[in-house]
C-alpha positions, 0 to 999 in steps of 0.5 A, spaced: 062 593 423 063 589 417 061 588 410 058 582 407 055 580 401 051 575 400 049 573 392 046 580 391 045 582 398 050 587 402 050 587 410 053 591 416 054 586 421 058 585 428 063 580 429 063 575 434 069 570 433 070 569 441 067 564 446 063 569 450 061 574 443 058 568 440 055 566 447 051 572 446 050 573 439 043 578 439 040 576 444 036 583 447 036 585 441 029 588 439 029 591 433 034 589 426 035 594 421 034 590 414 041 591 411 044 589 418 046 583 422 051 578 425 057 574 422 060 568 427 067 567 425 069 559 428 077 557 429 075 551 424 069 548 419 066 543 425 058 542 427 055 549 429 049 549 433 045 555 435 038 557 439 034 563 440 034 563 447 032 570 450 033 573 443 027 578 442 027 578 434 026 573 428 032 572 424 034 568 418 040 564 421 045 563 415 051 557 414 056 558 411 062 552 410 070 554 409 069 556 401 064 561 403 058 558 400 051 557 404 050 550 405 043 551 409 038 557 412 034 556 417 028 561 419 028 561 427 023 563 431 024 569 437 024 566 444 025 558 443 031 553 445 030 548 439 037 547 436 039 549 429 045 545 427 049 544 421 055 540 419 061 543 416 060 550 418 066 555 419 062 561 419 054 562 421 051 569 419 044 572 423 040 577 419 032 578 420 027 573 417 025 573 410 032 575 408 032 571 400 038 568 403 039 561 400 042 555 399 048 555 394 049 564 394 056 565 395 059 569 400 065 575 400 066 577 407 070 583 404 077 582 408 074 580 415 077 575 415 084 575 414 089 569 412 095 567 415 098 564 410 105 566 408 103 565 401 099 572 402 105 576 401 107 573 393 108 577 389 106 576 381 108 580 375 103 583 369 108 583 363 107 587 357 108 584 349 116 584 351 116 580 357 117 587 361 113 587 368 108 593 368 104 591 374 106 587 381 100 584 383 101 584 391 093 580 392 087 582 393 088 583 384 086 577 380 087 575 374 080 571 372 073 573 372 071 573 381 066 567 378 072 563 375 077 565 382 072 563 386 071 555 383 079 555 383 079 556 390 074 552 392 077 546 388 084 549 391 082 548 398 079 540 397 086 538 394 089 542 400 084 538 405 084 531 402 091 531 399 089 526 394 091 526 386 085 526 383 083 533 386 089 536 385 088 534 377 081 536 377 084 543 380 090 543 374 085 541 370 080 547 371 086 552 371 089 550 364 082 551 362 081 558 364 089 560 362 086 557 356 080 562 355 085 568 357 091 566 352 085 565 346 083 572 348 085 578 344 091 581 346 088 588 350 096 591 353 094 596 358 098 603 359 101 605 365 101 612 366 108 615 366 111 619 371 
């Protein structure tokens, strides 16, 4: 089991990240606790289609793009064979119908999806007022708010995908705007405990 957060809702999910697991899905399941579900993980963002063949309970099918944002929600009826399709989808979450999840909700996988990027090993130092390192950040920590971090990640992914100069400029403007906000805050240094 793994944890997925969608907006203010938290689910414990089983992972379907192979063809066999994705094909079987929640078939044969006759009861699903309100905070349980299944997360389908695909290799790349593409059109995904789901149906309810041999699925015994009604479900909300939540389509999620590679920017971890809900792009479509469909309530699907048990034992039907209508295709529920979404373009540009990287993940699909199935939970009980009536979940209240809506388009635009942000999703957090809490480290379910591993980042194979070499840059994930990058270390950033937090400096004190004299320029000395107080702390090394190795990943998972953030210097911006969660909301601003998600905005930056969204624009960075777009720029990386399109390789468009305008998208890189937009990313740069956002980054400098957030840095200016941080810079204009009153200094607030953290004293680390000494050994």
